[in-house]
C-alpha positions as CSV (number, residue, x, y, z in Angstrom):
1,M,-19.4,-207.8,-231.7
2,V,-16.9,-210.7,-231.0
3,L,-13.9,-208.1,-230.4
4,R,-15.9,-205.7,-228.0
5,V,-16.1,-208.2,-225.3
6,F,-11.9,-208.2,-225.5
7,C,-11.9,-204.5,-224.9
8,E,-11.6,-202.9,-221.5
9,L,-14.7,-204.8,-219.6
10,Q,-15.1,-205.7,-216.4
11,P,-17.7,-208.7,-214.6
12,G,-20.7,-207.3,-214.3
13,Q,-20.4,-204.6,-216.5
14,P,-23.8,-203.7,-219.0
15,V,-22.7,-204.2,-222.6
16,N,-25.3,-203.6,-225.2
17,L,-24.7,-206.5,-227.9
18,P,-26.8,-207.8,-230.5
19,Q,-28.3,-210.9,-229.6
20,L,-27.8,-213.5,-232.8
21,S,-30.3,-216.3,-233.8
22,A,-29.0,-219.5,-233.9
23,T,-28.9,-219.4,-237.7
24,E,-26.6,-215.9,-237.2
25,W,-24.0,-218.1,-235.1
26,I,-23.2,-220.7,-237.9
27,P,-21.4,-219.1,-239.8
28,L,-19.9,-216.9,-236.6
29,L,-18.8,-220.2,-235.1
30,R,-17.0,-220.7,-238.2
31,W,-14.8,-217.8,-238.2
32,L,-14.2,-218.2,-234.3
33,D,-12.9,-221.3,-235.4
34,T,-10.9,-220.4,-238.3
35,S,-9.7,-217.2,-236.7
36,G,-8.5,-219.2,-233.5
37,L,-10.6,-217.0,-231.0
38,A,-13.3,-219.6,-230.1
39,L,-11.6,-220.8,-227.0
40,Y,-10.5,-217.1,-226.0
41,F,-13.8,-215.9,-226.7
42,L,-15.5,-218.8,-224.6
43,D,-12.9,-217.7,-221.7
44,R,-14.0,-214.1,-222.1
45,I,-17.7,-214.1,-222.1
46,T,-17.2,-216.7,-218.8
47,E,-14.8,-213.5,-217.2
48,L,-17.0,-210.8,-218.1
49,E,-20.4,-213.3,-217.1
50,L,-22.1,-212.3,-220.7
51,Y,-23.9,-216.1,-220.9
52,G,-26.7,-214.6,-222.0
53,L,-25.3,-213.3,-224.5
54,V,-24.7,-216.9,-226.7
55,P,-27.3,-219.6,-226.8
56,Q,-27.0,-222.7,-224.6
57,E,-26.0,-225.1,-227.7
58,V,-23.6,-222.8,-228.6
59,L,-21.6,-223.0,-224.9
60,A,-22.1,-226.3,-224.9
61,R,-20.2,-226.7,-228.5
62,L,-17.4,-224.0,-227.2
63,H,-17.1,-226.1,-224.0
64,N,-16.6,-229.1,-225.3
65,S,-14.3,-227.5,-227.9
66,L,-12.1,-226.4,-224.7
67,V,-12.2,-230.5,-223.1
68,E,-10.7,-231.5,-226.5
69,N,-8.2,-228.2,-227.0
70,T,-6.6,-229.2,-223.5
71,A,-6.1,-232.6,-223.9
72,R,-4.4,-231.5,-227.3
73,T,-2.6,-228.5,-225.5
74,E,-1.4,-231.2,-223.1
75,A,0.0,-233.8,-225.7
76,M,1.8,-230.9,-228.1
77,I,3.5,-230.2,-224.5
78,S,4.5,-233.6,-223.8
79,E,5.7,-233.3,-227.8
80,A,7.9,-230.0,-227.1
81,S,9.7,-231.5,-223.9
82,A,10.6,-234.4,-225.7
83,I,12.1,-232.6,-228.6
84,R,13.5,-229.7,-226.2
85,R,15.5,-232.7,-224.4
86,S,17.0,-234.5,-227.4
87,F,18.2,-230.8,-228.4
88,Q,19.5,-230.5,-225.2
89,S,21.3,-233.6,-225.3
90,A,22.8,-233.3,-228.5
91,G,23.9,-230.2,-227.5
92,L,22.2,-227.5,-230.0
93,S,21.5,-224.2,-230.3
94,Y,17.9,-223.7,-230.3
95,A,14.9,-221.8,-229.0
96,M,11.3,-222.6,-229.0
97,L,9.3,-219.8,-231.0
98,K,5.9,-218.7,-231.4
99,G,3.4,-220.9,-229.7
100,F,3.8,-221.8,-226.0
101,S,6.9,-219.1,-226.2
102,L,3.8,-216.9,-226.0
103,W,3.1,-217.9,-222.5
104,P,2.5,-216.3,-220.1
105,V,2.3,-212.3,-221.6
106,S,0.2,-213.0,-225.0
107,V,-1.3,-216.4,-223.6
108,P,-2.2,-216.0,-220.0
109,K,-3.8,-219.8,-220.3
110,L,-1.9,-222.4,-223.3
111,E,-5.3,-224.5,-223.2
112,L,-7.2,-222.0,-225.1
113,R,-4.8,-221.1,-227.7
114,S,-5.6,-223.0,-231.3
115,Q,-2.4,-224.2,-232.2
116,L,-1.1,-226.1,-234.9
117,D,1.9,-227.2,-235.2
118,L,5.5,-226.8,-233.0
119,D,8.3,-224.1,-234.4
120,F,11.7,-224.0,-233.2
121,L,14.8,-221.6,-233.8
122,I,18.0,-223.3,-234.8
123,T,21.2,-222.8,-236.5
124,N,22.2,-223.6,-239.1
125,S,25.0,-226.0,-238.2
126,S,22.4,-227.6,-236.1
127,A,19.8,-228.2,-238.6
128,P,21.3,-231.7,-239.9
129,T,21.3,-233.3,-236.0
130,A,17.8,-231.6,-235.3
131,R,16.4,-233.3,-238.7
132,K,18.0,-236.7,-237.0
133,I,16.3,-236.1,-234.0
134,L,12.9,-235.4,-235.7
135,E,13.4,-238.1,-238.3
136,W,13.7,-240.6,-235.2
137,R,11.0,-239.2,-233.7
138,G,8.7,-240.2,-237.2
139,Y,8.9,-236.9,-238.7
140,R,9.6,-236.7,-242.1
141,L,10.8,-233.6,-243.9
142,R,7.9,-232.4,-246.2
143,A,8.7,-229.0,-247.4
144,I,11.7,-226.1,-247.4
145,S,11.2,-222.3,-248.0
146,G,13.8,-220.2,-247.2
147,N,14.9,-220.9,-244.0
148,S,12.2,-222.6,-242.9
149,W,12.1,-226.2,-242.8
150,E,8.6,-227.9,-242.6
151,F,8.5,-231.6,-241.0
152,H,5.6,-233.8,-240.6
153,T,4.1,-237.2,-238.8
154,N,3.0,-239.9,-241.7
155,Q,-0.3,-238.8,-241.8
156,T,-3.3,-240.0,-244.3
157,G,-6.6,-238.7,-244.9
158,E,-7.4,-235.1,-244.6
159,M,-7.0,-232.7,-241.7
160,S,-10.6,-230.9,-241.7
161,L,-12.0,-228.1,-239.6
162,K,-13.5,-230.3,-236.9
163,D,-10.5,-231.4,-236.6
164,I,-8.5,-228.4,-234.8
165,Y,-9.0,-228.8,-231.0
166,K,-8.5,-232.8,-231.3
167,A,-5.4,-234.6,-229.8
168,T,-4.2,-236.5,-233.4
169,H,-1.4,-238.5,-234.3
170,R,-0.9,-235.5,-236.9
171,R,2.1,-233.5,-235.7
172,K,3.9,-231.2,-237.4
173,V,7.3,-229.3,-236.2
174,E,8.8,-226.2,-238.0
175,L,12.7,-225.6,-237.5
176,H,13.4,-221.9,-238.9
177,L,17.1,-221.6,-239.6
178,E,19.4,-218.8,-238.2
179,P,23.1,-218.2,-239.7
180,A,25.5,-218.6,-236.6
181,G,27.5,-215.5,-236.2
182,S,30.4,-214.9,-234.5
183,N,29.8,-211.3,-232.8
184,G,27.2,-212.7,-230.5
185,D,24.7,-210.5,-232.1
186,V,21.9,-213.0,-233.4
187,L,18.7,-214.1,-232.0
188,L,20.1,-217.1,-230.7
189,G,22.8,-215.1,-228.9
190,R,20.3,-213.3,-226.5
191,V,17.8,-215.9,-225.3
192,Q,16.4,-216.2,-221.8
193,W,15.3,-219.6,-220.3
194,C,12.3,-219.8,-218.2
195,C,10.3,-222.6,-216.2
196,F,7.8,-224.0,-218.5
197,R,5.6,-226.9,-216.6
198,G,8.7,-227.4,-214.1
199,E,11.4,-227.9,-217.1
200,P,14.0,-225.3,-218.8
201,M,12.7,-223.9,-222.1
202,P,14.9,-221.5,-223.6
203,V,13.1,-218.9,-225.5
204,L,14.0,-215.1,-227.3
205,D,14.5,-212.2,-225.4
206,P,11.2,-210.3,-225.1
207,V,12.6,-207.5,-227.3
208,D,12.9,-210.0,-229.9
209,L,9.6,-212.1,-229.3
210,F,8.2,-208.8,-229.2
211,L,9.2,-208.1,-232.7
212,G,8.8,-211.3,-233.7
213,Q,5.3,-211.3,-232.9
214,G,4.7,-208.1,-235.0
215,L,6.9,-209.5,-237.9
216,H,4.6,-212.5,-237.8
217,L,1.3,-210.6,-237.5
218,F,2.3,-208.5,-240.3
219,K,3.2,-211.4,-242.6
220,H,-0.3,-212.7,-242.2
221,V,-1.7,-209.3,-243.1
222,C,0.1,-209.6,-246.2
223,S,-1.6,-212.8,-247.4
224,P,-5.0,-213.9,-248.1
225,F,-6.4,-214.8,-244.7
226,S,-4.9,-213.6,-241.1
227,R,-6.0,-215.2,-237.7
228,T,-7.8,-212.4,-235.6
229,A,-6.6,-214.2,-232.5
230,H,-2.6,-213.5,-233.3
231,M,-3.8,-209.6,-233.3
232,I,-5.4,-209.9,-230.0
233,E,-2.0,-211.5,-228.7
234,F,0.0,-208.7,-229.9
235,R,-2.6,-206.5,-228.4
236,R,-2.0,-208.4,-224.8
237,N,1.5,-208.1,-225.7
238,V,2.0,-204.1,-226.1
239,L,-1.2,-203.5,-223.5
240,A,1.8,-205.7,-220.4
241,R,4.4,-203.6,-221.5
242,H,2.5,-200.1,-221.6
243,H,4.2,-197.7,-219.0
244,D,7.8,-199.9,-219.7
245,D,9.6,-197.2,-221.3
246,S,13.2,-199.0,-221.3
247,F,11.4,-201.6,-223.1
248,W,10.0,-199.7,-226.5
249,K,13.7,-198.1,-226.7
250,R,15.2,-201.5,-226.6
251,V,12.6,-202.3,-229.5
252,Q,13.3,-198.6,-231.5
253,V,16.5,-199.3,-231.7
254,L,16.7,-203.2,-233.0
255,A,13.6,-202.4,-235.2
256,E,14.8,-199.1,-236.8
257,T,18.0,-201.2,-238.3
258,N,15.6,-202.4,-240.8
259,P,13.2,-200.4,-242.6
260,R,10.4,-202.8,-243.0
261,T,10.2,-203.2,-238.9
262,P,8.7,-199.8,-238.2
263,V,6.1,-200.1,-241.2
264,A,5.1,-203.5,-240.2
265,L,4.8,-202.5,-236.1
266,G,2.9,-199.1,-237.7
267,V,0.1,-201.2,-240.0
268,V,-0.5,-203.7,-237.3
269,T,-0.6,-201.3,-234.1
270,L,-3.3,-198.7,-237.0
271,L,-5.0,-201.6,-237.8
272,I,-5.8,-203.3,-234.1
273,S,-6.8,-199.6,-232.7
274,N,-9.1,-199.1,-235.4
275,A,-11.0,-201.9,-234.3
276,M,-10.6,-202.0,-231.0
277,G,-9.9,-198.6,-229.7
278,E,-6.0,-197.2,-229.0
279,F,-4.2,-199.3,-226.7
280,A,-0.8,-198.6,-227.6
281,P,2.1,-195.8,-226.1
282,E,3.3,-193.1,-227.9
283,A,6.7,-194.6,-227.3
284,L,5.7,-197.1,-229.9
285,T,3.3,-195.2,-231.9
286,S,5.7,-192.1,-232.4
287,W,8.0,-194.1,-234.4
288,T,5.6,-196.8,-236.3
289,V,1.9,-195.4,-236.5
290,D,2.6,-191.8,-236.8
291,R,5.2,-192.3,-239.3
292,L,3.3,-194.6,-242.1
293,P,2.4,-192.9,-245.8
294,E,-1.0,-191.8,-246.0
295,A,-1.5,-194.2,-248.9
296,I,-0.7,-197.0,-246.0
297,R,-2.9,-195.8,-243.8
298,L,-5.6,-195.3,-246.1
299,W,-5.6,-198.9,-246.8
300,V,-5.6,-199.9,-243.0
301,S,-9.2,-197.9,-243.1
302,Q,-10.6,-199.1,-246.5
303,Y,-9.7,-202.5,-246.3
304,G,-8.3,-203.6,-243.0
305,P,-11.6,-204.7,-241.6
306,D,-11.6,-207.4,-244.4
307,A,-7.8,-208.3,-242.6
308,I,-9.8,-208.3,-239.6
309,Y,-12.9,-210.6,-240.4
310,G,-12.4,-212.0,-243.3
311,D,-13.7,-216.0,-243.1
312,F,-11.0,-218.3,-244.6
313,P,-9.6,-218.8,-247.4
314,G,-9.7,-214.9,-247.4
315,S,-8.8,-212.7,-250.2
316,K,-6.3,-211.1,-252.4
317,L,-6.9,-207.5,-251.2
318,Y,-3.4,-207.7,-249.4
319,L,-2.1,-207.2,-252.8
320,L,-3.6,-203.3,-252.9
321,L,-0.9,-203.1,-249.8
322,Q,1.8,-205.0,-251.1
323,R,2.0,-202.6,-253.8
324,E,2.1,-199.6,-251.4
325,L,5.1,-201.6,-249.1
326,E,6.5,-201.9,-252.6
327,A,6.5,-198.4,-253.4
328,V,8.1,-197.0,-249.9
329,G,10.5,-199.5,-250.0
330,A,9.2,-201.5,-246.9
331,Q,8.5,-204.7,-249.1
332,P,11.5,-206.2,-252.0
333,P,9.0,-206.0,-255.6
334,Q,7.1,-209.6,-256.1
335,P,5.3,-210.4,-259.5
336,L,1.6,-209.9,-259.2
337,R,0.7,-212.7,-262.1
338,H,2.1,-215.2,-260.0
339,A,-0.1,-214.0,-256.9
340,L,-2.9,-213.7,-259.1
341,L,-3.0,-216.6,-260.5
342,P,-0.4,-219.6,-259.9
343,L,1.4,-222.1,-261.7
344,F,1.6,-224.8,-259.6
345,L,-1.0,-227.0,-258.5
346,P,-1.9,-227.3,-254.5
347,K,0.2,-229.7,-252.7
348,A,-1.6,-232.5,-251.8
349,I,-4.0,-232.7,-248.4
350,G,-3.4,-236.2,-247.6
351,Q,-0.9,-238.9,-247.9
352,K,-0.8,-242.4,-249.4
353,A,-1.4,-245.1,-246.8
354,S,1.2,-248.2,-247.5
355,N,-1.7,-250.4,-247.5
356,E,-4.1,-248.0,-249.1
357,D,-7.0,-250.1,-251.0
358,L,-8.8,-249.2,-254.4
359,R,-11.7,-247.6,-252.7
360,T,-9.3,-245.6,-250.1
361,S,-7.4,-243.9,-252.7
362,V,-10.6,-243.3,-255.6
363,R,-12.0,-241.0,-251.9
364,R,-8.2,-239.7,-251.5
365,Y,-8.1,-238.2,-255.3
366,R,-11.4,-237.5,-254.9
367,K,-10.8,-235.2,-251.9
368,Q,-7.9,-233.7,-253.8
369,L,-9.9,-233.2,-256.9
370,L,-12.3,-231.0,-255.0
371,F,-9.7,-229.2,-252.7
372,S,-8.2,-228.2,-255.8
373,F,-11.2,-226.9,-257.5
374,S,-11.9,-224.9,-254.4
375,R,-8.8,-223.4,-254.9
376,L,-9.3,-222.3,-258.7
377,R,-12.2,-221.2,-257.7
378,F,-10.7,-219.1,-254.8
379,H,-8.3,-217.5,-257.1
380,V,-10.2,-216.6,-260.2
381,V,-13.4,-215.0,-257.8
382,E,-10.8,-213.2,-255.9
383,G,-8.5,-212.2,-258.5
384,L,-11.3,-210.7,-260.4
385,R,-12.6,-208.9,-257.3
386,Y,-8.9,-207.8,-256.8
387,L,-9.0,-206.2,-260.3
388,R,-12.4,-204.9,-259.4
389,E,-10.8,-203.1,-256.4
390,S,-7.8,-201.9,-257.7
391,L,-9.4,-199.7,-260.0
392,R,-11.6,-198.1,-257.0
393,W,-8.3,-197.9,-255.1
394,R,-6.9,-195.6,-257.6
395,R,-9.3,-193.0,-257.3
396,I,-9.2,-193.1,-253.3
397,L,-5.5,-192.3,-254.0
398,R,-5.9,-189.8,-256.6
399,S,-8.9,-188.0,-254.7
400,T,-6.1,-187.7,-251.7
401,V,-3.5,-186.1,-253.6
């Protein structure tokens, strides 16, 4: 029902959508929040004048979330601008990634986006200075994963779903390191400057931005949980460039330098098309969707809805796709055992405060224990589901041979 309002409808056009009870709206609201669609949905039903579709109490809750998220977005823009000015003053080579850089093509109204952090692309040589700048602003390096450095401000307690729209003191920044190249054929060698709230902001070239957006979405499809809002944003980008053949030629030239990229774009394009109808031009689908192996197309048909409509924390059915991607060389082999049952405990959901008393410590440890048990339950339940579905998947594949 929700995704239908994002299709090509006009204000005042009658829409045959089911009426849900107040009880049925409770899980739907949770899914709208976790999928990042809540405020996009509010904006769309307002545009289409579908007020009768949603109970007044639900509309009131969504409007309150919009007010909170508007304040949160302004605070994040202010923080991003301050960091940008510091990077600029230090002479660093950098660009804004994801998030605000998707404005205005994929995200026409920033206050509608549920954004949790700030992302910057930066060269390896600039990383030490960037780290000092972030630490001066109160951030601390919390994790390093590949070429990504994750910084957090000091935080205590647990981040809950009800906080995702609120402007809080919790802040998170990710630095994505790109090795500096001498031939200029790197992402930071092709950045463009846009005027963002009256200030210059370096962002990726539109082709690089599109490829990064598609690959980021594909990364989440190949994980337990993917935010459906990313699919809406990707679809908007494609529709905005629909008739720009020169753009799609540039995309194809860059994408085909890596055999994984056309497959990734094909999977996410087919996934969205199955849910919302055809939207991509032949200039994109002819070398992506049309060239997908039959087994991958079958996975999108059989398990794609789980990736789109699944609730947090998701499932492990993406592992079936991962195996098919490995078979065609579109993804490096990964140990299945570690994905089914990780060997390490989940990371802490809250940090110890400097003045923490015994009662607060007990409460924090209790929350961490409950969180660890919930993750264990997820791995056990979804692991068993994966094993059951893998048998069914083999039968499906054999029947298509």
